[in-house]
VEXMARZA-183158 format. One record per residue (C-alpha): residue in one letter; x, y, z. Coordinates in steps of 0.05 Angstrom, whole numbers, padded with zeros to 5 digits, always signed. Layout:
VEXMARZA-183158
aXYZ/...
//
This chain:
VEXMARZA-183158
m+00324-00007-00978/i+00390-00009-00941/p+00380-00017-00866/h+00410+00031-00816/p+00475-00001-00790/k+00451+00005-00718/a+00387-00033-00730/a+00388-00102-00700/p+00337-00158-00702/g+00294-00154-00640/g+00326-00089-00619/p+00294-00021-00607/a+00259+00011-00665/e+00297+00062-00706/p+00278+00136-00702/a+00222+00148-00751/t+00250+00206-00792/k+00317+00223-00823/a+00324+00283-00777/s+00311+00241-00715/r+00362+00191-00739/l+00414+00246-00747/r+00396+00272-00678/a+00408+00202-00649/l+00473+00196-00688/l+00500+00262-00661/a+00480+00243-00590/s+00506+00172-00595/p+00555+00152-00539/q+00600+00119-00590/l+00639+00150-00648/e+00597+00157-00711/f+00616+00173-00783/l+00588+00214-00840/m+00614+00202-00911/e+00616+00255-00965/a+00570+00253-01025/h+00555+00305-01077/d+00498+00278-01121/g+00446+00223-01122/m+00492+00168-01147/s+00548+00182-01097/a+00496+00186-01042/r+00470+00117-01061/i+00541+00091-01060/v+00552+00119-00990/e+00489+00087-00965/g+00507+00022-01000/a+00573+00022-00961/s+00531+00022-00896/f+00548+00091-00872/a+00497+00116-00822/g+00493+00185-00853/i+00516+00230-00910/w+00556+00294-00910/a+00532+00336-00968/s+00598+00374-00979/g+00594+00445-01006/l+00663+00437-01036/s+00644+00373-01072/i+00577+00398-01097/s+00609+00461-01123/t+00664+00421-01156/a+00613+00374-01188/l+00578+00436-01216/g+00644+00462-01243/v+00648+00524-01199/r+00691+00547-01140/d+00674+00536-01067/n+00659+00611-01058/n+00583+00610-01060/e+00586+00613-01136/a+00531+00561-01136/s+00468+00592-01108/w+00433+00559-01049/t+00374+00541-01094/q+00421+00504-01142/v+00451+00467-01083/l+00380+00452-01059/e+00363+00419-01125/v+00423+00373-01118/l+00403+00357-01046/e+00333+00338-01068/f+00361+00285-01115/m+00407+00260-01059/s+00350+00256-01009/d+00304+00220-01058/a+00358+00170-01075/t+00373+00149-01003/t+00342+00130-00937/v+00398+00153-00890/p+00401+00224-00860/i+00438+00279-00896/l+00476+00335-00860/v+00486+00393-00908/d+00548+00435-00911/g+00511+00501-00911/d+00571+00547-00914/t+00554+00612-00877/g+00479+00601-00884/y+00477+00635-00953/g+00469+00704-00924/n+00439+00733-00860/f+00387+00705-00812/n+00331+00716-00863/n+00365+00674-00917/l+00377+00618-00867/r+00304+00618-00845/r+00282+00603-00916/v+00338+00553-00928/v+00319+00513-00865/r+00245+00511-00885/k+00263+00486-00954/l+00311+00433-00927/c+00257+00407-00881/q+00209+00402-00940/r+00259+00358-00976/d+00272+00312-00916/i+00343+00337-00905/a+00363+00321-00834/g+00406+00380-00815/i+00452+00437-00836/c+00521+00458-00813/i+00536+00532-00817/e+00603+00566-00805/d+00618+00632-00770/k+00651+00667-00829/l+00629+00722-00876/f+00585+00713-00938/p+00607+00698-00992/k+00650+00645-00959/t+00721+00624-00976/n+00743+00552-00966/s+00777+00545-00898/f+00840+00516-00929/i+00853+00576-00974/g+00894+00634-00947/e+00907+00657-00876/n+00870+00697-00822/q+00802+00696-00855/p+00753+00745-00822/l+00700+00715-00778/a+00627+00734-00769/d+00605+00775-00710/m+00590+00725-00655/d+00524+00757-00634/e+00501+00762-00706/f+00517+00688-00716/c+00478+00670-00653/g+00418+00706-00682/k+00426+00666-00745/i+00425+00600-00705/k+00362+00622-00667/a+00328+00641-00732/g+00344+00573-00762/k+00317+00536-00701/d+00254+00578-00700/s+00242+00562-00774/q+00250+00487-00775/t+00186+00450-00789/d+00215+00383-00766/p+00227+00386-00691/d+00287+00340-00698/f+00322+00380-00753/q+00394+00392-00731/i+00435+00455-00735/v+00510+00445-00726/a+00551+00507-00712/r+00620+00505-00744/v+00672+00544-00705/e+00728+00573-00748/a+00768+00608-00694/l+00825+00558-00697/i+00827+00562-00773/a+00830+00639-00769/g+00886+00637-00718/w+00845+00667-00661/g+00864+00612-00612/l+00831+00563-00565/d+00799+00614-00517/e+00762+00647-00574/a+00740+00580-00601/l+00711+00561-00534/r+00678+00629-00524/r+00643+00623-00591/a+00624+00550-00582/e+00591+00566-00515/a+00552+00623-00546/y+00529+00581-00605/h+00509+00525-00558/g+00469+00574-00517/a+00434+00600-00580/g+00407+00530-00594/a+00460+00495-00637/d+00451+00420-00632/a+00525+00406-00640/v+00591+00442-00650/l+00640+00427-00707/i+00710+00449-00688/h+00754+00458-00749/s+00829+00458-00758/k+00879+00457-00815/r+00938+00433-00775/a+00971+00367-00794/d+00959+00340-00724/a+00897+00336-00681/d+00927+00371-00620/e+00886+00434-00621/v+00819+00401-00634/l+00833+00351-00578/a+00852+00409-00532/f+00785+00441-00550/k+00748+00377-00532/r+00783+00370-00465/a+00765+00442-00447/w+00695+00435-00475/g+00679+00372-00438/d+00610+00342-00449/r+00569+00406-00457/g+00546+00382-00526/p+00566+00338-00584/v+00632+00355-00619/v+00642+00340-00693/l+00710+00336-00727/v+00733+00339-00800/p+00803+00307-00801/t+00819+00324-00873/k+00886+00354-00855/y+00903+00311-00795/y+00883+00247-00831/a+00941+00207-00802/t+00912+00211-00732/p+00888+00142-00710/t+00812+00140-00705/q+00817+00109-00637/v+00844+00176-00612/f+00777+00207-00630/r+00740+00151-00594/d+00782+00159-00532/a+00770+00234-00532/g+00694+00225-00534/i+00683+00257-00602/s+00612+00250-00627/t+00621+00246-00702/v+00676+00246-00754/i+00663+00271-00824/w+00702+00243-00883/a+00691+00308-00920/n+00710+00306-00993/h+00741+00239-01010/n+00689+00212-01058/m+00696+00274-01102/r+00772+00270-01099/a+00771+00196-01116/a+00723+00209-01174/i+00769+00262-01203/t+00829+00215-01198/a+00791+00158-01231/m+00762+00202-01287/q+00830+00232-01302/e+00862+00163-01307/v+00807+00135-01351/c+00805+00195-01397/s+00880+00195-01405/q+00883+00121-01421/i+00826+00123-01472/r+00857+00184-01505/r+00925+00149-01507/d+00900+00081-01529/e+00843+00104-01574/s+00807+00043-01547/l+00763+00021-01490/a+00797-00047-01482/g+00846-00023-01430/v+00795+00006-01382/e+00732-00036-01390/e+00754-00090-01341/r+00769-00041-01285/i+00706+00002-01286/v+00635-00017-01267/s+00592-00047-01320/v+00534-00011-01353/g+00489-00061-01318/d+00518-00039-01251/v+00501+00033-01269/f+00429+00012-01283/a+00428-00025-01216/f+00454+00036-01177/s+00402+00079-01212/g+00345+00035-01188/n+00322+00005-01254/d+00297-00057-01218/e+00247-00015-01179/l+00223+00018-01244/a+00214-00051-01276/e+00173-00073-01216/a+00131-00009-01219/e+00119-00020-01294/r+00094-00090-01278/r+00047-00061-01226/y+00020-00001-01263/l+00027-00008-01339/p-00023-00049-01379/k+00008-00113-01404/t+00007-00130-01478/g+00005-00204-01462/q-00053-00204-01412/g-00096-00265-01428/t-00040-00297-01469/r-00015-00366-01451/a+00053-00397-01462/v+00078-00467-01474/l+00153-00478-01464/i+00187-00541-01489/a+00240-00563-01439/a+00241-00638-01443/s+00311-00651-01470/r+00375-00661-01430/g+00423-00619-01471/a+00475-00673-01478/d+00525-00627-01513/l+00534-00593-01446/g+00566-00655-01417/e+00572-00660-01342/l+00533-00595-01333/t+00470-00634-01349/a+00488-00699-01315/e+00436-00687-01261/r+00392-00631-01288/p+00362-00610-01355/k+00398-00553-01391/c+00339-00506-01380/m+00355-00508-01305/i+00429-00490-01312/e+00440-00426-01272/v+00467-00364-01305/r+00484-00307-01257/g+00448-00343-01201/r+00382-00361-01236/p+00363-00419-01281/l+00354-00405-01355/l+00281-00427-01352/a+00267-00381-01292/r+00294-00322-01331/l+00250-00340-01391/v+00189-00346-01346/d+00206-00278-01315/t+00208-00246-01384/l+00140-00274-01402/r+00110-00252-01336/d+00139-00183-01343/e+00098-00175-01407/g+00034-00201-01375/v+00037-00274-01396/r+00017-00309-01332/d-00010-00376-01354/i+00054-00414-01369/t+00060-00489-01382/v+00128-00524-01384/v+00136-00591-01418/r+00185-00632-01376/g+00223-00695-01391/y+00295-00707-01370/c+00304-00700-01295/k+00234-00673-01292/d+00234-00666-01217/k+00287-00612-01223/i+00239-00566-01260/n+00201-00541-01200/l+00192-00467-01210/p+00135-00433-01173/s+00069-00413-01207/i+00078-00454-01271/h+00038-00512-01299/t+00076-00574-01319/v+00062-00633-01365/d+00110-00690-01376/n+00137-00725-01437/d+00163-00789-01406/l+00184-00813-01475/f+00230-00753-01485/a+00291-00796-01500/h+00258-00826-01562/t+00214-00768-01586/g+00222-00699-01616/e+00197-00629-01603/a+00129-00638-01635/a+00114-00698-01590/s+00133-00656-01530/l+00087-00600-01553/s+00030-00650-01562/c+00035-00667-01488/a+00008-00598-01475/l-00046-00602-01528/d-00102-00577-01483/r-00059-00518-01462/i-00053-00491-01533/q-00115-00448-01530/g-00129-00376-01548/d-00070-00330-01559/c-00010-00373-01541/v+00066-00365-01543/i+00105-00427-01561/a+00180-00428-01546/y+00240-00470-01531/g+00258-00470-01457/d+00331-00453-01466/i+00328-00384-01500/l+00339-00314-01472/f+00315-00251-01505/r+00302-00178-01492/h+00232-00156-01472/h+00221-00114-01535/i+00224-00178-01578/l+00165-00207-01540/d+00129-00140-01546/q+00137-00143-01622/l+00112-00214-01625/l+00052-00202-01581/d+00033-00141-01622/a+00035-00180-01688/a-00034-00195-01716/g-00024-00261-01754/d-00053-00329-01735/i+00016-00360-01734/v+00076-00314-01725/v+00150-00331-01717/t+00208-00287-01696/v+00267-00286-01744/d+00336-00256-01728/a+00356-00217-01790/l+00426-00205-01762/w+00442-00277-01747/r+00508-00274-01785/q+00536-00219-01742/r+00511-00253-01678/t+00543-00319-01696/a+00605-00296-01734/d+00654-00318-01679/q+00616-00382-01660/p+00634-00451-01685/a+00591-00481-01740/r+00527-00514-01715/v+00459-00534-01740/r+00414-00473-01744/d+00340-00463-01760/l+00348-00417-01820/v+00291-00386-01859/v+00274-00358-01927/c+00221-00304-01925/s+00177-00268-01975/r+00225-00208-01969/p+00289-00194-01932/f+00295-00149-01872/d+00298-00075-01890/p+00332-00034-01835/d+00301+00030-01865/l+00231+00003-01860/w+00203+00021-01792/a+00138-00017-01801/d+00109-00068-01849/d+00096-00044-01919/p+00022-00026-01919/d+00015-00053-01990/d+00049-00120-01978/g+00034-00131-01904/p+00084-00168-01860/a+00139-00211-01887/r+00118-00284-01892/l+00154-00349-01881/v+00171-00386-01945/r+00216-00441-01919/l+00243-00463-01851/a+00297-00516-01849/n+00367-00536-01825/d+00395-00545-01895/i+00384-00475-01922/g+00448-00444-01948/a+00476-00383-01913/d+00473-00343-01977/e+00400-00360-01987/a+00377-00349-01915/h+00342-00286-01894/g+00351-00301-01820/e+00349-00351-01763/w+00287-00373-01727/m+00294-00360-01653/g+00251-00418-01630/l+00197-00368-01610/a+00127-00364-01641/k+00057-00341-01626/v-00011-00367-01648/s-00079-00336-01645/d-00141-00375-01623/a-00151-00396-01696/g-00077-00412-01702/a-00079-00453-01638/r-00136-00494-01667/l-00096-00507-01730/v-00035-00529-01689/r-00077-00577-01647/e-00109-00607-01710/e-00041-00616-01744/l-00010-00649-01683/a-00070-00697-01681/a-00060-00711-01755/m+00014-00725-01744/a-00003-00773-01688/a-00052-00809-01734/d-00003-00817-01792/g+00055-00839-01748/t+00101-00779-01760/l+00091-00744-01693/q+00142-00781-01650/q+00204-00760-01689/a+00179-00693-01715/s+00210-00625-01697/l+00174-00559-01692/l+00204-00543-01760/d+00167-00603-01788/l+00102-00580-01755/i+00107-00510-01784/t+00127-00536-01852/r+00065-00582-01854/l+00021-00523-01838/m+00051-00482-01894/d+00045-00540-01942/k-00030-00539-01928/g-00033-00466-01946/q-00028-00435-01877/v+00005-00366-01877/v+00061-00358-01826/d+00079-00286-01813/v+00149-00263-01794/v+00170-00212-01742/y+00242-00191-01758/v+00287-00178-01698/t+00359-00154-01698/g+00398-00197-01649/q+00387-00187-01574/w+00375-00261-01560/l+00411-00326-01553/d+00400-00400-01542/v+00443-00447-01501/d+00469-00510-01535/v+00542-00516-01515/a+00585-00493-01456/a+00610-00431-01494/d+00538-00407-01498/l+00536-00401-01422/r+00593-00351-01425/d+00553-00311-01476/a+00492-00317-01432/r+00529-00287-01373/d+00551-00229-01417/f+00480-00222-01444/l+00453-00214-01373/
//
């Protein structure tokens, strides 16, 4: 949640509701600002920029809907947009309510509906329905003053939130009726119960609105919309005692400019390369849309596939190929976008319900100090292999257990697939390893041969043959022979965990454990007749071995 800009540690509590916050804003002794928004996303952006409130512009909402600012969008259609805006933000919204969408009876219903949706206030203008934008044409007719006063009274009588604000917009200057008429109308509207007066002008200077404020004095808050007299220094408004300035349509105008430029360039270039670096990332779009909150809610409310499953992560090695980056920390603790690799792997496991996580430490073991994990140490890490590290956690390999390298990143759906697999020993195999590694330098890879290749048209395992099975796992398999690359991610059942423990003990007894890899462990199990099932995945993962992998990891995240 973005705090109200006026909130200060130890200071007075903020008003409790959005309407009371708008009321305090309009009554503030200092100049306040409202920024235009026209949908949920733009409203979130306004709040993110620390504006104290939002102006829901009728012109901008109409434009976003592809219609003219002439009440072509019905008030119920506008209300639907406002509901999204209100749900997306915590700051108060003042709605540009045109003429009130009809007579006093229409406004009564509008006000009740706005209060139901936690909208803080409405601004209505003293023109005829259907309205015409103030900057179009000359000498637009104005509403009867007494009739408009009745509309204000009806709105105030209908509000269900006592702090809901009604701002009366005086159009006398726009219509060319002069200062005296503007003052006469403002006084009448104030007397009818309007909480503030918006005095509007389409002149290129602020002279006539400032003249109005001098004559009006301090009878009530005065709101300005300096769209036409934008060159006037803001300090002038402060000095004049203006309550609030509305930046009325600039997000919509900026959006149109940006979309026109991007569309033109993509059409011209027939490529995205020229625009991708100057627009927000898809990840930023997800962030603005609140995907983090949804992920947290899913963790809270959805059943977890991995509940009751343990994990053992092997993170004992330095990662010497990363050079100075691992001079004082193991590679699993290198930060990518502000968080260590191992922390991100642990988060992925926890997101899927795997809570009991053990990390095998070795090099710079004191640097692996993440909260809520178990640790065991392989103090002989410099002279032993992966199987020896795994054996340090022998008593943790119990029940359903995920076994993984500590330097890999992968999407959640891969872990979902693995946890759903039924075999006693299951490994994940990337069937698209060639595409994923095409532009990477040659390196040693854990390639596999399986009982059958990946079939992109097969949505599930063949019911006749069951899942694909591992035939061979090694570093010396030819690229033409390989069906994929092992990710360094596996799962064992309770029975599979017992087999792994027994084989590690056998390797210790025959003297092969110290230098053995996980590949050697799995191969020994297969040589004894153990079936190893395969879950095929299609990319969406990476491991970190060299510095270039960190760049890929940043892009991945």
